[in-house]
C-alpha positions in Angstrom: -87.0 -4.1 39.4 -87.3 -4.1 35.7 -89.4 -1.5 33.8 -91.1 -1.7 30.5 -93.4 0.5 28.3 -97.0 -0.3 27.3 -99.0 1.9 24.9 -102.8 1.5 25.0 -103.7 2.3 21.4 -106.4 4.7 20.2 -108.7 1.8 19.1 -108.7 0.5 22.7 -109.6 3.9 24.0 -112.3 4.4 21.5 -113.8 1.0 22.4 -113.8 1.8 26.1 -111.6 -1.0 27.2 -108.6 0.9 28.5 -109.7 0.2 32.1 -109.9 -3.5 31.4 -106.4 -3.5 30.0 -104.9 -1.5 32.9 -106.6 -3.9 35.3 -104.9 -6.9 33.7 -101.5 -5.5 34.5 -102.5 -4.4 38.0 -104.0 -7.8 38.8 -100.8 -9.6 37.6 -98.9 -7.6 40.2 -97.1 -5.1 38.0 -96.6 -1.6 39.6 -97.4 1.5 37.5 -94.4 3.9 37.7 -95.9 6.3 35.2 -99.1 6.8 33.2 -100.3 9.6 30.9 -102.6 10.3 28.0 -101.2 12.0 24.9 -101.3 12.3 21.2 -98.5 10.8 19.1 -96.9 13.4 16.9 -95.4 12.6 13.5 -91.9 12.7 15.1 -92.8 10.2 17.8 -94.6 7.8 15.5 -91.7 7.9 13.0 -89.1 7.4 15.7 -91.1 4.7 17.6 -91.9 2.7 14.5 -88.7 3.5 12.5 -88.1 -0.2 12.1 -91.4 -0.6 10.2 -91.1 2.6 8.1 -90.4 0.8 4.8 -93.2 -1.8 5.3 -96.2 -1.3 3.1 -98.6 -1.1 6.1 -96.7 1.7 7.8 -99.1 4.5 6.5 -102.0 2.6 8.0 -100.1 2.0 11.3 -99.3 5.7 11.5 -102.9 6.8 10.8 -104.1 4.3 13.4 -101.7 5.5 16.1 -102.7 9.1 15.4 -106.5 8.5 15.2 -106.9 9.6 18.8 -104.9 9.8 22.1 -102.9 6.9 23.5 -102.2 6.0 27.1 -98.5 5.6 27.8 -97.7 3.4 30.8 -94.4 2.5 32.4 -94.8 -0.6 34.6 -92.3 -2.4 36.8 -91.9 -5.8 38.3 -89.7 -8.8 38.2 -88.9 -9.7 34.5 -91.4 -7.0 33.5 -90.7 -7.1 29.8 -91.2 -10.8 29.4 -94.2 -10.8 31.8 -95.9 -8.0 29.9 -95.3 -9.7 26.5 -96.9 -12.9 27.8 -99.9 -10.9 29.1 -100.3 -9.1 25.8 -100.1 -12.1 23.5 -99.2 -12.4 19.8 -99.0 -9.3 17.6 -101.6 -10.7 15.3 -104.5 -10.8 17.6 -106.2 -13.7 15.7 -103.3 -15.8 16.8 -103.1 -14.5 20.3 -104.2 -17.1 22.9 -107.4 -16.7 24.9 -106.6 -15.1 28.2 -104.1 -12.7 26.7 -105.1 -9.1 26.2 -105.0 -9.3 22.4 -106.6 -12.7 22.5 -109.5 -11.4 24.5 -109.9 -7.9 23.1 -108.9 -7.9 19.5 -109.4 -9.6 16.1 -106.8 -7.7 14.2 -103.1 -7.8 13.4 -103.1 -4.0 12.9 -105.7 -2.8 15.5 -104.2 -4.9 18.2 -105.1 -2.6 21.2 -101.6 -2.4 22.8 -97.9 -2.0 22.2 -95.4 -3.6 24.5 -91.6 -3.3 24.5 -89.9 -6.3 23.1 -86.6 -6.3 25.1 -85.1 -4.8 28.2 -82.9 -2.6 25.9 -85.8 -1.3 23.9 -87.9 -0.8 27.0 -85.3 1.7 28.3 -85.3 3.6 25.0 -89.0 3.6 24.6 -89.7 4.7 28.2 -87.3 7.6 27.6 -89.2 8.5 24.4 -92.6 8.8 26.2 -91.6 9.9 29.7 -89.3 12.6 31.2 -87.5 11.3 34.3 -89.7 13.5 36.5 -92.8 11.8 35.2 -91.8 8.4 36.6 -92.3 7.5 40.2 -90.4 5.2 42.5 -92.6 4.3 45.5 -93.1 1.4 47.9 -96.2 -0.6 47.2 -98.0 -2.0 50.3 -98.7 -5.3 48.5 -95.3 -6.1 47.0 -94.4 -8.3 49.9 -97.5 -10.4 49.2 -96.8 -10.7 45.5 -93.3 -12.1 45.8 -92.4 -14.9 48.2 -89.4 -16.0 50.1 -86.2 -15.7 48.1 -87.9 -13.6 45.5 -88.9 -10.9 48.0 -85.3 -10.5 48.9 -84.3 -10.3 45.3 -87.0 -8.0 43.9 -88.0 -5.7 46.7 
């Protein structure tokens, strides 16, 4: 099974929609391997968004990510990175399709309620940034065999 990172951003927590967001991932059939609430330190923000550090909007992004706690989630499933990216929708929420998390819960390109890893390689790095190995759990889900059929169940279970 593939794992990926999701961050539920402070604006989603302040708006009281974190449960709705978590529910979307659960209903899709993704399994939570780790979840925790935390504040992002300067070090974590600078490292996590290093690729955006020179962009003019970086100070706003940093302030936004430190405006309150985040919920860090590690989820797993078949093709989890791509699946989560499709559920989340376009980064600019005004362009995100209805039915996606950003399309349904956000109007902003900056306050876009969630972060999702953009590749399998980055997911591994990002999961390691937010979770110690002992904070991630490998367990058998009672419903996995009902979420994947036939050949898939042999491949992904």
